[in-house]
DRENDO-1510 file (C-alpha; in Angstrom, 1 decimal, always signed):
<recs>
REC; n; res; u; v; w
REC; 1; MET; +2.4; +21.3; -5.8 .
REC; 2; ARG; +1.9; +18.4; -5.2 .
REC; 3; LEU; +3.5; +15.3; -2.4 .
REC; 4; ILE; +3.0; +11.6; -2.0 .
REC; 5; ALA; +4.3; +10.0; +1.0 .
REC; 6; VAL; +4.2; +6.0; +2.7 .
REC; 7; ASP; +4.4; +6.0; +6.1 .
REC; 8; CYS; +4.5; +2.0; +7.4 .
REC; 9; VAL; +7.0; +0.0; +9.7 .
REC; 10; ALA; +6.7; -4.0; +9.6 .
REC; 11; ASP; +7.0; -4.1; +13.5 .
REC; 12; PRO; +5.3; -0.9; +15.5 .
REC; 13; SER; +7.5; -0.7; +18.7 .
REC; 14; CYS; +4.2; -0.5; +20.9 .
REC; 15; PRO; +1.9; -3.5; +19.9 .
REC; 16; ARG; -1.2; -1.2; +19.9 .
REC; 17; ALA; +0.6; +1.6; +17.7 .
REC; 18; PHE; -1.9; +1.2; +14.8 .
REC; 19; VAL; -3.4; +3.5; +13.0 .
REC; 20; ASN; -6.7; +3.7; +11.0 .
REC; 21; GLY; -5.0; +5.4; +7.8 .
REC; 22; ILE; -6.7; +8.3; +6.1 .
REC; 23; LEU; -7.4; +8.3; +2.4 .
REC; 24; GLU; -7.8; +12.2; +1.1 .
REC; 25; SER; -7.5; +11.7; -2.3 .
REC; 26; LYS; -7.1; +8.5; -5.1 .
REC; 27; GLN; -5.3; +8.0; -7.6 .
REC; 28; PHE; -6.5; +6.2; -10.8 .
REC; 29; VAL; -3.4; +4.8; -13.5 .
REC; 30; VAL; -4.5; +3.5; -16.7 .
REC; 31; ALA; -3.5; +0.2; -17.6 .
REC; 32; GLN; -1.5; -1.0; -20.7 .
REC; 33; ASP; -5.2; -2.4; -22.2 .
REC; 34; GLY; -6.8; +1.4; -20.8 .
REC; 35; ARG; -8.5; -0.4; -18.3 .
REC; 36; LEU; -8.3; +2.2; -15.0 .
REC; 37; GLU; -7.1; +0.4; -11.6 .
REC; 38; GLU; -7.5; +2.2; -8.2 .
REC; 39; VAL; -3.7; +1.6; -7.5 .
REC; 40; TYR; -4.4; +2.5; -3.8 .
REC; 41; GLU; -8.3; -0.1; -3.5 .
REC; 42; ASN; -5.6; -2.5; -4.4 .
REC; 43; PHE; -2.9; -2.2; -1.9 .
REC; 44; ALA; -4.6; -2.1; +1.2 .
REC; 45; ASN; -6.5; -5.1; -0.8 .
REC; 46; SER; -2.7; -7.1; -0.7 .
REC; 47; LEU; -2.6; -6.3; +3.7 .
REC; 48; LYS; -5.8; -7.5; +4.8 .
REC; 49; ASN; -4.3; -11.3; +4.4 .
REC; 50; LEU; -0.9; -11.2; +5.6 .
REC; 51; PRO; +1.2; -14.6; +5.1 .
REC; 52; ARG; +2.8; -15.9; +8.1 .
REC; 53; HIS; +6.0; -16.4; +7.0 .
REC; 54; ASP; +7.9; -13.6; +5.4 .
REC; 55; VAL; +6.0; -10.8; +6.6 .
REC; 56; ALA; +8.7; -8.6; +5.9 .
REC; 57; PHE; +9.2; -10.0; +2.2 .
REC; 58; TYR; +5.8; -9.8; +0.9 .
REC; 59; LEU; +5.5; -6.0; +2.6 .
REC; 60; LYS; +8.6; -5.1; +0.7 .
REC; 61; GLU; +7.3; -6.0; -2.3 .
REC; 62; GLN; +3.4; -5.2; -2.5 .
REC; 63; ILE; +4.7; -1.1; -1.0 .
REC; 64; LEU; +7.4; -1.5; -3.8 .
REC; 65; SER; +4.6; -2.7; -6.2 .
REC; 66; PHE; +2.6; +0.0; -5.0 .
REC; 67; LEU; +4.9; +2.7; -5.4 .
REC; 68; SER; +5.8; +2.0; -9.1 .
REC; 69; LYS; +2.4; +2.5; -10.3 .
REC; 70; LEU; +2.2; +6.3; -9.1 .
</recs>
């Protein structure tokens, strides 16, 4: 059995409600050109510097991109 889940909110109800993520396994995907891509690491890097404006749109796009690569 394989379970893939993402639990995230753009604006938590408590300002200190952020947790440190735990990554139990990493997912590798072979790109069309044969290179290996580390999907989670790319996703995490995209969230390091959130834009000041349109944060919800940016997060949505990053999450959809991440899920489409699994």
